[in-house]
C-alpha positions in Angstrom: 147.4 145.2 39.4 147.1 146.5 35.9 146.1 144.6 32.8 146.6 144.9 29.0 144.1 143.1 26.8 145.4 141.7 23.5 143.5 142.4 20.3 141.9 138.9 20.3 140.2 139.4 23.7 136.4 139.7 23.5 135.0 143.2 24.1 132.6 141.8 26.8 135.6 140.8 28.8 137.0 144.4 28.6 133.7 145.9 29.6 133.2 143.4 32.4 136.6 144.1 33.9 136.1 147.8 33.7 132.7 147.4 35.5 134.5 145.6 38.2 136.8 148.6 38.7 140.0 147.0 37.4 142.7 149.0 35.7 142.5 147.6 32.2 143.6 148.9 28.8 143.3 147.4 25.3 146.2 147.1 22.9 144.4 149.3 20.4 144.0 152.1 23.0 147.7 152.3 23.5 148.5 152.4 19.8 149.8 148.8 19.6 147.1 147.5 17.3 148.6 145.1 14.7 152.0 145.1 16.4 154.1 141.9 17.0 153.7 140.0 20.2 157.3 141.0 21.2 156.4 144.7 20.9 153.2 144.2 23.0 155.0 142.3 25.7 157.8 144.9 25.9 155.3 147.7 26.2 153.4 145.8 28.9 156.7 145.2 30.8 157.5 148.9 30.7 154.0 149.8 31.8 153.9 147.0 34.4 150.7 145.5 33.0 149.8 141.8 32.9 148.8 140.8 29.4 145.6 138.9 28.9 145.4 137.1 25.5 143.6 134.2 23.7 146.7 133.8 21.5 148.0 130.6 23.0 150.4 129.9 20.1 152.5 133.0 19.3 152.0 135.1 22.4 153.0 132.2 24.7 156.1 131.6 22.6 157.1 135.3 22.7 156.5 135.4 26.5 158.6 132.3 27.0 161.4 133.9 25.0 161.3 137.0 27.2 161.4 134.9 30.3 164.3 132.7 29.1 166.2 135.9 28.1 165.7 137.4 31.5 163.7 140.3 30.1 160.9 141.9 32.1 157.6 140.2 31.9 154.9 141.2 34.4 152.8 138.1 33.5 150.6 136.5 30.8 147.1 135.2 31.4 146.1 133.0 28.5 142.4 132.3 28.0 141.6 128.7 27.5 139.7 127.6 24.4 135.9 127.6 24.9 136.2 129.5 28.2 133.1 131.4 29.2 133.3 135.1 29.5 131.9 134.9 33.1 134.6 132.4 34.1 137.4 134.6 32.6 136.0 137.7 34.4 135.8 135.8 37.7 139.4 134.5 37.5 140.9 137.8 36.4 139.1 139.6 39.3 140.3 136.9 41.7 143.9 137.2 40.5 143.7 141.0 40.8 142.4 140.9 44.3 144.5 138.0 45.7 147.8 138.0 43.9 150.7 140.4 44.4 151.9 141.7 41.1 155.4 140.3 41.6 153.8 136.8 42.0 152.9 136.9 38.3 156.2 138.2 37.0 157.8 135.9 34.5 154.8 133.5 34.7 152.3 132.3 32.1 148.9 131.2 33.6 146.0 129.7 31.8 142.5 130.9 32.8 140.0 129.8 33.9 142.3 128.3 36.5 
C-alpha cells in the first residue's frame, strides 16, 4: 500500500513511516505543494496512493465529492485532532499491513481508529 501525506502532516509522521519501510511520499515531493485538495486527490488516485491528512474540513469534503461522483479515490486517512504521533504511526502501519488496498477505495477513515 502506498501513501501520500498532505502538507499539514507533521514531518515526524513522514520520517516514522519511512523508518517502518512504508512507501510514503509528501505532497511537496511530487510538486503538489499549495494545490487544491481536488488536484491532490486526483493525483493520488492516478498514483494509487492513500492520502493521509489532518485537513478534516476541506479534504474530507473534496474526497466525499469524488466518491459521490464515482471518481477514483484510493482512500483518505484523516488524523484526529490531538492524536499522538505514535498512535498515528501505529495505525497507518497496521492499515498498511492488514488491509487490502481495495478495502480503502472510496473510504474515509479517521485515525487513530
